N, C-alpha and C positions, 0 to 999 in steps of 0.2 A: 504494500500500500504506500501511496505517496503521502507525505506530510503536507501540511498547509504551506503554500507558496513554493513547493518543489516542482520544477519544470519537467516536462517529458524528456526522456533520454533516448529519443530516436535520431538516427543519423541516416540520411538518404545516401545509399550506395550507388544506385543505378535506377534509371527509369527507361522504360521502353513501351512501345505500343503493340498490342496483340491484334488489333483490328477487331472487326465485328465477329460475332459467333465464336468467341473464345470459350474453351472448356478448362476447368480447373479440377485437380485431384491432389491428394496428399497421402503419404504414409508417415511412419514414425520419424523419418529423417529427411524427407524430400518433398518438394512441391513440384507438380507437373502441370505445365500450361500447354494447351493445344490450340492451334489456330485453324480456321477454315481453309487456309492455304497449304496445310499439310506439315506445318512446323511444330515440333514438340520441344519445349524448353524444360530441362530438368535442373532444379536448383536444390543443392544439398545444404543441410544445416551446417556442414563443415566448410562451406564456401565452394564446394565442387560444382561445376557447371558442365552441362552437355546440351548440345542442340542436335536434334534429329530431324531429317527431312524425309517424311514417309511418302511423299508424292501425291497423296490424295487428300481431299478435304476431310478434316477430322470432325466427326459428329459427336463423339463422346470419348472419354479417356478414364483410365483407372491406373493406379500404381499399387503394387503389393509384391515387392521383390522384383518383379518384372514390370515393364510398361505395357499397358494394354490399350488398344485404340479401335474404335469403330470408324471405318473409312470405306467408302465405296461398297457398302453392303457386306463387308467382311469384318470379323473380329480377329485382330492380329496381336501377337505377343512379340515384344522386343526386349533385348537386354538393354540396360541403361547406356550402353555404348552404341546401340543402334543395330545390332545384329538381329535379323528376323528369326524367331524361333519356330513359329507356326502361324498358320492362318486358317480360320474356319469360316465356311460359308453359313451364315445364319439368315433366314428369311426375315427381312425388314427389321434389323436390329435398331433399337432405339436408345437404351441406356445399359451401361455395364457397371457392376460394382463387385469388389472382392467380398466373398462371404466370410472370410477370416482364415484362420490357420489351417483349415481343412483342405486348402489347395483347390478351391472352387471359385470360379468367376461366374456370376449370374448375369444373364443378358435378358432384358425385358424387350419384347418385340412389339411392333406396331399392330400386329395381328392378334395380340392378346395371349401371348405365351411367356413363360419364364423358362429359359434354357440354361442348364448348368453345364459349364465347360471346365474340364481339367486344366489347371493353370500350367502344368508341366508339358502336356502333350497336345492340348487343343481338342481332344476328343470330347464328344457330347456325353455327359453323364445322365442327363434327364431332360425332358421337355414336358412341361405341364401347362395346362390351360390356366390362365390367370383369372380367378373369380372377379366378376364385375368389370371385365375388360370392355364391355359394351357401354359402360357409363361414360367414360371419357378415354380418348386415345392418348391424352397427355397425362402420364403418371409421374409421380415422384418416387424415386427408389433410393434406399440406403441399405448398406450391407455392413456386416461385421459381427464378431462374436458367434459365428456359426449360423447366422440368419440373414435373410434378405427380406426387407419390408417394402411393400408396394402400397402407396397411398393414391387413391383415385377418388376425388370429390369427398364423399363422406364414408368411404370404405377403406379399411386398413387391413391388409392381408400379410401375414408373415409365413415364410417357408424356412425349413431347416436346410442344412447343407446338402441333403439328399433330395430336396424338392418336395418334401412332405409338408402339407400345411400345418402350421402350429395354431393359428387362430384366424378368424375372419369376422370380426364384429362390424356392425353398422354403427358408426359414431353418432349420427343424428345431426351433423352440421359439417360445414366445410373444414377440412384438415389444412392447417396452415404451417405446422412445424412437426418434425418427427426425428427420432434418433433411435439407434439400436444400441442398447447397453448390455453389459454382460448378463444381467438377470432379468431385464425387462425391455419393453419397447415403449 
């Protein structure tokens, strides 16, 4: 906490523009920024920096050991130095989130599915229909602690790392914020 009259201790190190349609993701030690022009900027807490050009417009990104990107209808994994590890064709991918230490990346699709992808191999682990996918095509997705949580209007659905539904309550009002914690959502 700051005492009375104590100034902020921020120092500007660098500024840059990502342009429109930027995506942001983070893990324990890095921030990942993606642009619609296909550029990925990785900034580490230790000052390490990497810039990757993946060639296609980035629609969504995630980071959890590897860098994951949705671009041109594919979900692709890269090392932080830019080596492509695998690419998986997913019909209409919309959002991706790491599910947690289980090595699963969840992909929510525009056609109402949740697809589990193995983070090491890119193989599909499961594909389940997302309940209430007909309510809105625009869903908010968070992942972590072995869960993926999808919020659509007043519906909140949680799946475990194997794609099994954990709960599916109707909240009764528009959902504005959500998080997945170790023991609760």
